[in-house]
VEXDREN-2710 file (C-alpha; in Angstrom, 1 decimal):
% VEXDREN-2710
k/r/px/py/pz
1/MET/36.8/54.0/119.6
2/ILE/38.9/53.9/122.7
3/THR/37.7/51.0/125.1
4/ILE/40.6/51.6/127.7
5/SER/42.7/54.4/128.4
6/MET/45.5/54.3/131.2
7/GLN/47.7/57.2/131.8
8/LYS/50.7/57.5/134.0
9/ALA/49.6/54.8/136.4
10/GLY/52.1/53.7/139.1
11/LYS/51.8/50.8/141.7
12/PHE/53.7/50.3/144.6
13/PHE/53.9/47.1/146.9
14/GLY/55.0/48.3/150.4
15/GLU/58.0/50.6/149.6
16/GLN/58.8/48.7/146.3
17/GLU/57.8/50.5/143.1
18/LEU/56.4/47.7/140.7
19/LEU/55.2/50.0/137.9
20/ARG/55.8/53.7/137.0
21/ASP/53.9/56.1/134.3
22/ILE/52.3/53.2/132.6
23/THR/50.4/54.9/129.5
24/PHE/48.5/53.2/126.9
25/GLU/45.3/53.2/125.0
26/LEU/43.6/50.1/123.6
27/LYS/40.7/50.7/120.7
28/ASP/37.8/48.5/119.5
29/ASN/39.3/45.3/117.7
30/ASP/42.8/45.8/119.1
31/ARG/44.7/42.5/119.9
32/VAL/47.5/43.2/122.0
33/GLY/50.1/40.9/123.8
34/LEU/51.7/41.7/127.1
35/VAL/55.1/40.5/127.5
36/GLY/57.8/40.7/130.2
37/LYS/59.8/38.8/132.6
38/ASN/58.0/36.8/135.7
39/GLY/57.5/39.4/138.2
40/SER/57.6/42.4/135.9
41/GLY/54.1/43.2/136.8
42/LYS/52.1/41.7/133.9
43/THR/49.2/40.4/136.0
44/THR/49.2/43.1/138.5
45/LEU/48.4/45.5/135.2
46/LEU/45.7/43.2/134.3
47/LYS/44.3/43.4/138.0
48/MET/44.3/47.4/138.1
49/ILE/42.5/47.5/134.5
50/ALA/39.7/45.1/136.0
51/GLY/39.5/47.2/139.1
52/GLU/40.7/44.4/141.4
53/LEU/43.9/46.4/142.6
54/PRO/43.9/50.1/143.1
55/MET/46.4/52.5/141.2
56/ASP/48.7/54.4/143.5
57/SER/48.8/57.0/140.7
58/GLY/47.5/58.0/137.2
59/SER/44.3/57.5/136.0
60/LEU/42.1/54.7/134.1
61/ALA/39.1/55.1/131.8
62/ILE/37.0/52.3/130.4
63/ALA/34.3/53.3/127.8
64/LYS/30.7/53.1/129.0
65/ASN/28.5/50.3/128.0
66/LYS/31.5/47.9/127.5
67/LYS/31.6/44.6/129.4
68/LEU/35.0/43.5/130.6
69/GLY/35.9/40.1/131.3
70/ILE/39.0/38.8/132.9
71/LEU/40.3/35.2/132.6
72/HIS/42.0/34.6/136.2
73/GLN/38.7/35.5/138.1
74/LEU/37.5/32.1/139.5
75/PRO/33.9/32.9/140.9
76/GLU/32.3/30.7/143.9
77/TYR/29.9/28.2/142.9
78/THR/27.5/25.9/145.0
79/LYS/29.3/22.5/146.2
80/ASN/27.2/20.4/144.0
81/ALA/27.4/22.5/140.8
82/THR/28.3/20.7/137.6
83/VAL/30.8/21.9/135.1
84/LYS/27.6/22.5/132.8
85/ASP/26.1/24.6/135.5
86/VAL/29.0/26.6/136.0
87/LEU/29.3/27.0/132.0
88/TYR/25.6/28.3/131.9
89/THR/26.1/31.0/134.5
90/ALA/27.6/32.8/131.2
91/PHE/24.0/32.8/130.0
92/ALA/22.7/34.2/133.5
93/GLU/20.4/37.1/132.0
94/LEU/19.4/34.8/129.1
95/THR/18.2/32.1/131.6
96/THR/16.2/34.6/133.8
97/LEU/14.6/36.0/130.6
98/ALA/13.6/32.8/129.5
99/GLU/11.9/32.0/133.0
100/GLN/10.2/35.3/132.8
101/LEU/9.0/34.7/129.5
102/LYS/7.6/31.2/130.4
103/ASP/5.9/32.9/133.1
104/THR/4.4/35.6/131.0
105/GLU/3.2/33.0/128.6
106/GLU/1.4/31.2/131.7
107/ALA/-0.1/34.7/132.4
108/LEU/-1.2/35.4/128.8
109/LYS/-3.3/31.9/128.8
110/LYS/-5.4/33.1/131.6
111/GLU/-5.7/36.8/130.5
112/GLN/-4.3/38.6/127.4
113/THR/-4.1/42.3/128.7
114/ARG/-2.4/45.1/126.6
115/GLU/0.2/45.2/129.4
116/LEU/1.2/41.8/129.5
117/LEU/1.6/41.5/125.7
118/ALA/3.9/44.7/125.7
119/GLU/5.8/43.1/128.6
120/TYR/6.1/39.8/126.7
121/GLN/7.0/41.4/123.3
122/SER/9.8/43.4/124.9
123/ARG/11.2/40.6/126.7
124/GLN/11.2/38.4/123.6
125/THR/13.0/41.1/121.9
126/ARG/15.6/41.6/124.3
127/PHE/15.9/37.6/124.5
128/GLU/16.5/37.4/120.6
129/VAL/18.9/40.3/120.6
130/LEU/21.0/38.7/123.1
131/GLY/21.2/35.6/121.3
132/GLY/18.8/33.3/123.6
133/TYR/17.8/31.1/120.6
134/HIS/21.4/30.5/119.8
135/MET/22.3/29.7/123.4
136/ASP/22.9/25.8/123.2
137/VAL/24.6/26.1/119.7
138/GLU/27.2/28.5/121.4
139/TYR/27.4/26.2/124.4
140/GLN/28.5/23.4/121.8
141/LYS/30.8/25.5/119.7
142/VAL/32.8/26.6/122.7
143/THR/32.8/23.3/124.7
144/LYS/33.8/21.2/121.3
145/GLY/36.5/23.5/120.6
146/LEU/38.0/23.5/124.1
147/GLY/37.7/19.7/124.4
148/ILE/35.1/19.6/127.1
149/THR/33.3/16.6/126.6
150/GLU/29.8/15.5/127.9
151/GLU/31.2/13.3/130.5
152/GLU/33.3/16.1/131.9
153/ALA/30.4/18.6/131.9
154/ALA/28.7/16.2/134.1
155/ARG/31.2/16.2/136.8
156/GLU/31.1/18.3/139.9
157/PHE/33.1/21.6/139.3
158/SER/34.6/21.4/142.9
159/THR/36.3/17.9/142.0
160/LEU/38.4/19.4/139.0
161/SER/42.0/20.0/139.3
162/GLY/43.2/23.7/139.0
163/GLY/44.0/23.4/135.3
164/GLU/40.8/21.8/134.7
165/LYS/39.0/24.6/136.5
166/THR/40.9/27.2/134.4
167/ARG/40.0/25.8/131.3
168/ILE/36.4/25.6/132.1
169/ASN/36.7/29.3/133.4
170/LEU/38.0/30.1/130.1
171/ALA/35.1/28.5/128.3
172/ARG/32.6/30.5/130.6
173/LEU/34.5/33.7/129.8
174/LEU/34.1/33.1/126.1
175/LEU/30.5/32.2/126.3
176/GLU/29.7/35.4/128.4
177/LYS/30.0/37.8/125.4
178/SER/32.4/40.3/126.8
179/ASP/33.5/43.6/124.9
180/ILE/37.0/43.4/126.2
181/LEU/38.7/40.4/127.3
182/LEU/41.8/40.3/129.7
183/LEU/43.3/36.9/129.2
184/ASP/46.1/35.6/131.5
185/GLU/48.0/32.7/130.0
186/PRO/44.8/31.4/128.3
187/THR/46.8/28.5/126.5
188/ASN/47.9/26.8/129.8
189/HIS/46.3/23.4/129.9
190/LEU/45.0/23.4/126.5
191/ASP/46.4/20.7/123.9
192/ILE/47.2/22.1/120.4
193/GLU/43.9/21.4/118.8
194/SER/42.2/23.5/121.6
195/ILE/44.8/26.3/121.1
196/LEU/44.2/26.4/117.5
197/TRP/40.3/26.8/118.1
198/LEU/41.1/29.6/120.6
199/GLU/43.1/31.3/118.1
200/GLU/40.4/31.2/115.5
201/PHE/38.0/32.6/118.1
202/LEU/40.1/35.4/118.8
203/GLN/40.7/36.2/115.4
204/SER/36.9/36.7/114.7
205/PHE/36.0/38.2/118.2
206/LYS/34.3/41.4/117.8
207/GLY/36.1/43.3/120.7
208/SER/39.2/44.4/122.4
209/VAL/41.8/41.6/123.6
210/LEU/44.9/42.0/126.1
211/ILE/46.6/38.7/126.5
212/ILE/49.3/37.7/128.7
213/SER/50.9/34.8/127.1
214/HIS/54.2/32.9/126.7
215/ASP/53.1/31.0/123.6
216/ARG/55.2/32.8/121.1
217/THR/53.4/31.2/118.1
218/PHE/49.8/32.0/119.7
219/LEU/51.0/35.6/120.1
220/ASP/52.3/35.6/116.5
221/ARG/48.8/34.3/115.3
222/THR/46.6/36.5/117.5
223/VAL/48.0/40.0/118.3
224/SER/49.1/43.0/116.1
225/CYS/50.7/44.9/118.7
226/ILE/53.1/44.0/121.8
227/PHE/53.2/45.9/125.2
228/GLU/56.5/45.0/126.9
229/LEU/56.9/45.6/130.7
230/SER/60.6/46.0/131.5
231/GLY/62.2/48.0/134.1
232/LYS/58.9/49.3/135.7
233/THR/57.7/50.9/132.5
234/LEU/55.8/50.0/129.4
235/SER/57.0/50.0/125.7
236/VAL/54.9/49.7/122.8
237/TYR/55.8/47.7/119.6
238/PRO/53.3/47.8/116.9
239/GLY/53.4/44.5/115.2
240/ASN/53.1/40.6/116.3
241/TYR/55.7/38.8/118.5
242/SER/58.3/37.9/115.8
243/TYR/58.3/41.8/114.8
244/TYR/58.9/42.8/118.6
245/VAL/61.8/40.2/118.8
246/GLN/63.4/41.6/115.7
247/GLU/62.8/45.4/116.5
248/ARG/64.1/45.0/120.3
249/GLU/67.2/43.4/119.0
250/GLN/67.8/46.2/116.7
251/LEU/67.2/48.7/119.4
252/MET/69.4/46.7/121.6
253/ARG/72.3/46.8/119.1
254/LEU/71.7/50.6/118.2
255/ARG/71.7/51.4/122.0
256/GLU/74.9/49.4/122.9
257/LYS/76.6/51.4/119.7
258/GLU/75.4/54.6/121.3
259/PHE/76.4/53.9/124.9
260/ALA/79.8/52.7/123.8
261/ALA/80.3/56.2/121.7
262/TYR/78.8/57.9/124.6
263/GLU/81.2/56.5/126.9
264/ARG/84.2/56.9/124.8
265/ARG/83.3/60.6/124.0
266/LYS/82.8/61.2/127.7
267/LYS/86.2/59.7/128.6
268/GLU/87.8/61.7/125.8
269/LEU/86.6/65.0/127.3
270/GLN/87.1/64.0/130.8
271/ASP/90.9/63.0/129.9
272/ALA/91.1/66.5/128.2
273/ALA/89.9/68.1/131.1
274/THR/92.5/66.2/133.5
275/ARG/95.3/67.1/131.4
276/LEU/94.4/70.9/131.1
277/HIS/94.0/70.9/134.8
278/GLN/97.3/69.3/135.3
279/TRP/99.3/71.8/132.9
280/GLY/98.3/74.6/135.8
281/GLN/97.7/77.5/133.6
282/ALA/95.1/79.7/134.5
283/ALA/93.6/80.1/130.7
284/LEU/93.8/76.1/130.7
285/HIS/91.9/75.7/133.8
286/LYS/89.1/77.9/132.6
287/ARG/89.0/75.9/129.4
288/ALA/88.9/72.6/131.6
289/PHE/86.0/73.9/133.5
290/SER/84.2/74.6/130.2
291/ILE/84.8/71.0/129.0
292/GLU/83.4/69.8/132.5
293/LYS/80.3/71.9/132.1
294/ARG/80.0/70.4/128.7
295/ILE/80.2/66.8/130.0
296/GLU/77.3/67.6/132.5
297/ARG/75.0/68.9/129.7
298/MET/75.8/65.7/127.4
299/ALA/72.3/63.7/127.1
300/SER/72.8/60.5/129.2
301/VAL/72.6/57.1/127.3
302/GLN/71.5/54.4/129.1
303/ARG/72.5/50.8/128.6
304/ILE/69.9/48.2/127.8
305/LYS/70.7/45.2/130.2
306/GLN/71.2/42.0/128.1
307/ASP/71.1/38.6/129.6
308/LYS/74.2/36.7/129.0
309/ARG/74.2/33.5/126.8
310/ILE/74.3/30.1/128.4
311/SER/77.9/29.2/127.8
312/ALA/78.0/25.2/128.5
313/ASN/77.9/22.2/126.3
314/PHE/76.5/18.5/126.9
315/GLN/79.4/16.2/128.1
316/ASP/80.8/14.1/125.0
317/ALA/79.0/10.6/125.2
318/ARG/79.6/7.4/123.8
319/GLU/78.3/6.8/120.2
320/THR/75.2/4.9/119.8
321/GLY/74.3/2.5/117.1
322/GLN/72.1/4.1/114.2
323/ASP/69.0/2.3/115.8
324/VAL/68.5/4.1/119.1
325/LEU/65.1/3.1/120.1
326/THR/62.9/0.2/118.7
327/VAL/59.2/-0.1/119.6
328/LYS/57.1/-2.8/118.3
329/ASN/53.5/-3.4/118.8
330/LEU/53.0/-1.4/122.0
331/SER/49.9/-1.6/123.8
332/PHE/48.9/-0.1/127.0
333/GLY/45.7/0.8/129.1
334/TYR/44.4/1.1/132.6
335/ARG/41.1/-0.4/131.4
336/SER/41.3/-3.5/128.8
337/GLU/38.2/-2.2/127.0
338/ASN/39.7/1.3/126.3
339/PRO/43.3/1.1/125.9
340/LEU/45.3/4.4/125.6
341/ILE/47.9/3.1/123.2
342/THR/47.3/0.3/120.7
343/ASP/49.9/-1.7/118.4
344/LEU/52.3/1.4/118.4
345/GLN/55.5/1.0/116.7
346/PHE/58.5/3.1/115.6
347/LEU/62.2/3.2/115.1
348/LEU/63.9/6.2/116.6
349/LYS/67.2/6.7/114.5
350/LYS/70.5/8.2/115.7
351/GLY/70.2/11.9/115.6
352/ASP/66.5/12.2/115.3
353/ALA/64.3/14.8/117.2
354/MET/60.9/13.4/117.6
355/GLY/57.8/15.4/119.0
356/VAL/55.3/13.5/120.3
357/LEU/51.8/15.3/119.8
358/GLY/48.2/14.6/120.8
359/LYS/44.9/15.6/122.6
360/ASN/45.3/15.8/126.4
361/GLY/44.6/12.4/127.7
362/CYS/45.5/10.4/124.7
363/GLY/48.5/8.8/126.3
364/LYS/51.6/11.0/125.6
365/THR/53.0/11.0/129.0
366/THR/52.1/7.4/129.5
367/LEU/54.4/6.7/126.5
368/LEU/57.2/8.4/128.0
369/GLN/56.7/6.2/131.5
370/LEU/56.7/3.1/129.2
371/LEU/59.9/4.1/127.5
372/LEU/61.5/5.1/130.7
373/GLY/60.6/1.8/132.4
374/MET/58.4/3.4/135.0
375/ILE/55.4/1.1/134.0
376/SER/55.1/-2.0/131.8
377/PRO/53.2/-2.5/128.6
378/LYS/50.4/-5.0/128.4
379/THR/51.8/-6.1/124.9
380/GLY/54.8/-5.3/122.9
381/THR/58.4/-4.5/123.3
382/ILE/61.1/-1.7/123.9
383/ARG/64.6/-1.9/123.0
384/LEU/67.3/0.5/123.5
385/GLY/70.4/0.6/121.1
386/THR/74.0/-0.3/122.1
387/ASN/75.6/2.2/124.4
388/CYS/72.2/4.3/124.8
389/LYS/72.2/6.4/128.0
390/ILE/68.8/8.2/128.9
391/GLY/68.5/11.5/130.4
392/TYR/65.0/12.7/131.5
393/LEU/63.7/16.1/132.1
394/PRO/60.0/15.6/133.7
395/GLN/57.2/18.2/133.4
396/VAL/57.5/18.9/137.1
397/VAL/61.1/18.8/138.1
398/SER/61.8/17.6/141.7
399/PHE/64.9/17.2/143.7
400/GLU/65.7/14.7/146.5
401/ASN/66.6/17.4/149.2
402/PRO/64.4/20.5/148.1
403/ARG/65.5/22.4/151.2
404/GLU/69.2/22.2/150.2
405/ASP/70.5/25.1/148.4
406/VAL/71.4/25.4/144.7
407/LEU/75.4/25.3/145.6
408/GLN/75.3/22.4/147.9
409/THR/72.9/20.3/145.7
410/ALA/75.5/20.9/142.7
411/VAL/78.3/19.9/144.9
412/TYR/76.6/16.7/146.1
413/THR/75.0/15.7/142.5
414/LEU/78.2/16.5/140.4
415/ASP/80.8/15.4/143.0
416/MET/82.7/18.6/142.9
417/GLY/84.1/21.2/145.1
418/GLU/82.4/24.3/145.9
419/GLY/84.6/26.7/143.6
420/GLU/84.2/24.5/140.5
421/ALA/80.4/24.0/141.4
422/ARG/80.0/27.8/141.4
423/ASN/81.9/28.3/138.3
424/TYR/79.8/25.6/136.6
425/LEU/76.3/27.1/138.1
426/GLY/77.6/30.3/136.7
427/LYS/77.5/29.1/133.2
428/PHE/73.5/28.5/133.7
429/ARG/73.1/32.0/135.4
430/PHE/73.1/31.0/138.8
431/VAL/75.5/33.5/140.1
432/GLY/76.1/35.4/143.3
433/GLU/73.4/35.0/145.9
434/ASP/71.5/32.8/143.7
435/VAL/73.5/29.9/144.5
436/TYR/72.4/29.9/148.2
437/LYS/68.8/29.8/147.3
438/PRO/66.9/26.7/148.7
439/ILE/65.8/24.5/145.8
440/ASP/62.2/24.8/147.0
441/VAL/62.0/28.6/146.3
442/LEU/63.2/28.4/142.7
443/SER/60.7/28.9/140.1
444/GLY/60.0/26.2/137.4
445/GLY/62.1/27.6/134.8
446/GLU/65.0/27.8/137.4
447/LYS/64.5/24.1/138.1
448/SER/64.4/22.8/134.7
449/ARG/67.6/24.8/133.9
450/LEU/69.3/23.2/137.1
451/ARG/67.9/19.8/136.0
452/LEU/69.4/20.4/132.5
453/ALA/72.8/21.5/134.0
454/PHE/73.0/18.1/135.9
455/LEU/72.2/16.2/132.9
456/MET/74.7/18.0/130.7
457/ARG/77.5/16.3/133.0
458/GLN/75.9/12.6/132.6
459/GLU/77.3/11.8/129.0
460/ILE/73.6/11.3/127.7
461/ASN/72.9/10.4/124.2
462/LEU/69.0/10.0/124.4
463/LEU/67.3/13.0/125.8
464/ILE/63.6/12.6/127.0
465/LEU/61.4/15.6/127.5
466/ASP/58.0/16.0/129.1
467/GLU/56.5/19.3/128.3
468/PRO/60.1/21.1/128.8
469/THR/58.5/24.8/128.3
470/ASN/55.2/24.1/130.1
471/HIS/54.2/27.3/132.5
472/LEU/57.8/28.7/131.6
473/ASP/57.9/32.6/130.8
474/ILE/59.4/33.4/127.3
475/LEU/63.0/34.1/128.7
476/SER/63.1/30.8/130.6
477/ARG/62.0/29.0/127.4
478/GLU/64.9/30.7/125.4
479/TRP/67.3/29.7/128.2
480/ILE/66.1/26.1/127.8
481/GLU/66.1/26.3/124.1
482/GLU/69.7/27.8/124.1
483/ILE/71.0/24.7/126.2
484/LEU/69.2/22.0/123.8
485/ASP/70.7/23.9/120.8
486/GLU/74.1/22.6/121.9
487/TYR/72.8/18.8/122.1
488/THR/74.0/16.8/119.3
489/GLY/72.3/13.4/120.6
490/THR/68.9/11.9/120.0
491/MET/65.9/13.6/121.4
492/LEU/62.3/12.6/122.1
493/PHE/59.8/15.1/123.6
494/VAL/56.4/15.6/124.4
495/SER/55.1/19.3/123.9
496/HIS/52.2/21.7/122.9
497/ASP/54.6/24.5/122.4
498/ARG/54.5/24.9/118.6
499/TYR/57.5/27.4/118.7
500/PHE/59.5/24.6/120.4
501/ILE/58.2/21.8/118.4
502/ASP/59.0/23.9/115.1
503/ARG/62.5/24.6/116.3
504/PHE/63.7/21.1/117.1
505/ALA/61.6/18.3/115.7
506/THR/62.8/16.4/112.8
507/ARG/59.9/14.1/112.8
508/ILE/56.5/13.9/114.3
509/LEU/54.7/11.3/116.3
510/ALA/50.9/12.2/116.5
511/LEU/49.1/10.0/118.7
512/LEU/45.4/10.0/117.5
513/GLU/41.9/8.4/118.3
514/GLY/42.4/4.8/117.2
515/GLY/45.8/5.0/115.7
516/TYR/48.9/7.2/115.2
517/GLN/50.8/9.1/112.8
518/ASP/54.6/8.7/112.3
519/TYR/55.6/11.6/109.9
520/PRO/59.4/11.9/109.2
521/ASP/59.8/15.3/108.6
522/THR/59.3/18.9/110.2
523/TYR/56.2/20.1/112.3
524/GLU/55.6/22.7/109.6
525/ASN/55.5/20.0/106.7
526/PHE/53.4/17.7/109.1
527/LEU/50.7/20.4/109.3
528/ARG/50.7/20.8/105.5
529/PHE/50.5/17.2/105.3
530/GLN/47.4/16.9/107.5
531/LYS/45.4/19.3/105.7
532/THR/46.0/17.2/102.5
533/ARG/45.1/14.0/104.5
534/GLU/42.3/14.8/106.5
535/ALA/40.2/11.9/105.2
536/ALA/43.2/9.3/105.4
537/PRO/42.6/6.4/107.4
538/LEU/44.7/6.0/110.7
539/GLN/47.3/3.3/110.9
540/LYS/47.1/0.6/113.4
541/GLN/49.7/-2.0/112.6
542/GLU/52.5/0.0/110.9
543/ALA/53.2/3.7/110.4
544/GLU/52.5/4.6/107.1
545/LYS/55.8/5.7/105.0
546/VAL/54.8/9.3/104.4
547/PRO/57.6/10.7/101.8
548/PRO/59.1/13.8/103.5
549/VAL/58.5/17.4/101.9
550/LYS/61.5/19.4/102.2
551/LYS/61.4/22.8/103.6
552/ALA/63.2/25.0/100.8
553/ASN/66.8/25.6/101.9
554/THR/66.0/25.0/105.6
555/TYR/69.3/23.2/106.3
556/LEU/71.5/25.7/104.4
557/GLN/69.3/28.6/106.3
558/GLN/69.9/27.2/109.8
559/LYS/73.5/26.4/109.0
560/GLU/74.0/30.1/107.7
561/GLN/72.3/31.6/110.8
562/LYS/74.7/29.4/113.1
563/ARG/77.4/30.8/111.3
564/ARG/76.3/34.4/111.4
565/GLU/75.7/33.9/115.4
566/GLN/79.3/32.3/115.8
567/LYS/80.6/35.3/114.0
568/ALA/78.9/37.7/116.1
569/ARG/79.8/36.1/119.3
570/GLU/83.6/36.4/118.1
571/LEU/83.1/40.1/117.0
572/GLU/81.7/40.7/120.5
573/LYS/84.9/39.1/122.0
574/SER/87.2/41.3/119.6
575/ILE/85.2/44.4/120.4
576/GLU/85.6/43.7/124.1
577/GLU/89.4/43.4/123.6
578/ARG/89.7/46.4/121.5
579/GLU/87.9/48.3/124.0
580/GLU/90.2/47.1/126.7
581/ALA/93.2/48.1/124.7
582/LEU/91.6/51.7/124.2
583/ALA/91.3/51.9/127.8
584/ALA/95.0/51.0/128.4
585/LEU/95.8/53.9/125.9
586/ASP/93.7/56.3/127.7
587/GLU/95.7/55.4/130.6
588/GLU/99.1/56.1/128.9
589/ILE/98.0/59.2/127.5
590/GLN/97.0/60.6/131.0
591/ALA/100.5/59.5/132.3
592/GLU/102.4/61.2/129.4
593/ALA/100.2/64.3/129.8
594/THR/103.4/66.6/130.1
595/ASN/105.1/64.9/127.1
596/PRO/103.9/66.5/124.0
597/GLU/105.8/64.0/121.8
598/ALA/104.4/61.2/123.2
599/LEU/100.9/62.6/123.4
600/LEU/101.1/63.2/119.5
601/ARG/102.0/59.4/118.9
602/LEU/99.5/58.0/121.5
603/THR/96.6/60.2/120.3
604/ALA/97.2/59.0/116.7
605/GLU/97.2/55.4/118.0
606/ARG/94.1/55.9/119.8
607/GLU/92.0/57.3/116.8
608/HIS/93.4/54.3/114.8
609/ALA/92.1/52.0/117.6
610/ALA/88.7/53.9/117.8
611/ALA/88.2/53.6/114.0
612/GLY/89.0/49.8/114.3
613/ILE/86.3/49.5/117.0
614/ASP/83.8/51.2/114.7
615/ALA/84.6/49.0/111.8
616/LEU/84.1/45.9/114.2
617/TYR/80.6/47.3/115.0
618/ALA/79.7/47.8/111.2
619/GLU/80.7/43.9/110.8
620/TYR/78.7/43.2/114.0
621/ASP/75.6/45.0/112.5
622/ALA/76.0/43.1/109.2
623/CYS/75.6/39.8/111.0
624/PHE/72.1/40.5/111.5
625/SER/71.1/42.4/108.3
626/ASP/69.1/40.4/105.5
627/GLU/71.9/41.3/103.0
628/SER/74.7/39.6/104.8
END
C-alpha cells in the first residue's frame, strides 16, 4: 500500500528555487534514506511532507488512517513538566481511556446499567487494542534503549540542553506508535549503544520510515533505498548507502565519458562546418548549414559536477620514539565517591590510531582533557614520548578572532603573504569569494576543515580528535577523512561515527562501567570479540592482553585500493593532458583549412590521439572494476 505519494512538488524561498519536480512514492514498510549536501532542501522536504511548509507546486497524498510523526517537532510543555511527563504524552489517548475506565468502574459500583456495561466494555477493548496494558513495558524498553535513566526522567524538561531535548523527543516519538516516521538526524546526541538499539527498533518497526542522516553505517543498516537531493531534483537509488555510493560513482564515470565524447563529436562537426564555410563554394555552404542543424539536434549531455579532492599533505614532523604516550594508574572524578576514570593505563605506540569509545557521560572527553593537560588527574601519570608534538581538533572548533575573514585568519595564523595563503586555502576548497567569509559564518564542517588546514602546517606527530565528524554532513565527513588519510603519525580520537572508527582505528579503548577494555585491533574485530566475551570480567588494574584477530587480507586490500586510486589520479592527469593536445590539433586543423595535404596528416594524427584517449578511459574504468 502506498502511504505517501508526492508528484512534481516544487518549493521557492523568495525568488530562489530550492526544489523542482520532486516525485516519489513511499509504501508500507519502506525504509528510505534522504541524503544531499547541507542546504539542498532535505529538512524542507520533510516539513512539506508533514504539512508544516506549503508546496509551491505539485501534489501530496498521505494514506488515510496513517499517523505521521516527525522528529524535529518539539511541542510546548508546562514549565514544571518532567522528562517522564513529556514521554507519557505519547500515551495521551491511553491515559484518557484509563481515567474514563476508572470513572466508569466507580459508576458501576453504584449502579450496573446495560449502557454503563456496554460503555465500559467498549473502552476496555479500545484500551487493550492500543496496548494500554503494555504501556509501562514500552516506556521501559524505549528509555533503556536510548539511555534515559530514572534520574534523567525525574528532571524538569525545560532544564535540558538542546541535544538532551532532541533525544527525549525521539523517545516520545517512538512511543507514539506512528505509522510513518520522518526522522531528521535521529542519531545526533546518541552514543553507539543507543544507535545500535535504534537500528534494531527501526528494523522491526511496522511502518514507513524516511530518514535524513549523515551516519553512513546507520543508513547501511536501516534503509533499502536512497533518495538523493542534488541540483534541486530527486534521484532514487534502490539499495543501501554503500550501494548508492557505488552506483553514483559508476554513473559519474559513465556520464564523464559520455560528456567527453559529446564534446569531441560536437567540436568535430563545428570544425567541419567552419572549414566548409571557409572554402566559399555554394554547395559547401549548404552542406555546412546541414551540419550546423545536426549539431542543434544533438541530445545535450550534462556533466555531473564533482568535488575536487583535497590536495595537501601534513608537514613532515620530527620522528617520535616508539612509545608516544604512556598512561599509568590514571584516575579522575568530579566527585570522589563516583570517579569517571579509575586506574586507567595504556601505552600508545608510534603509528597507532586509537579509537576511544563509550556511553555518553563515561569520561571520553574528560580523558582527552587530561591528556592535553587542561585538567589534572587525581592519581596517576601521563608521559609524552620523545619529540612528541600534539595537534588537537576539538568537537566545537573556535578561532581567536571569529569576525576576521578566512584569508586574514590564514595570513595571521600561518605567517604567509596573501597570495601564498590563498593558494594554500585553495587546496582545502576555500576558493574565490569563500576566502572573504568571516569565520563566524562558516559551517561546522568548514571550521573543522580550516582548523585541520592550520594543523597540517605545524609538524604534528600526535593528533588528538574529539568527535571530528559530529554534526557534519556526509560530504564534510569525507573531506575530513581525505585529509586524515594523508596523516602518517599517531592518532587518538573519540567518536560515535562507526564508519570513521572502522576506517581509521587500529586499536580500541572502550571506557566501560567499572573498568575499560584495551583491544589491540580493528573496530570490526572488537565487535566480534565483544560478542564472544559478553560475560568477561572488566579490567581495573591492567588491560587484558587480547590476541588480535586479523581481518583477512585487510592490509593488502587497503594497499591495492590505494594503488588503484593513485593510478586513477595519474590517468586523470594523462587524459587531461591528451585532451589539451587534442584541442591544439583542432586549432592546427582549422588553421590549415585550405591545405589538403596538411589536413590529411593532421586528421590522421587526431584520430590516433582520440583513440589513445579512449584507451586511457578504458584503463581508468578498470581501476574501479572488481576484476582489476
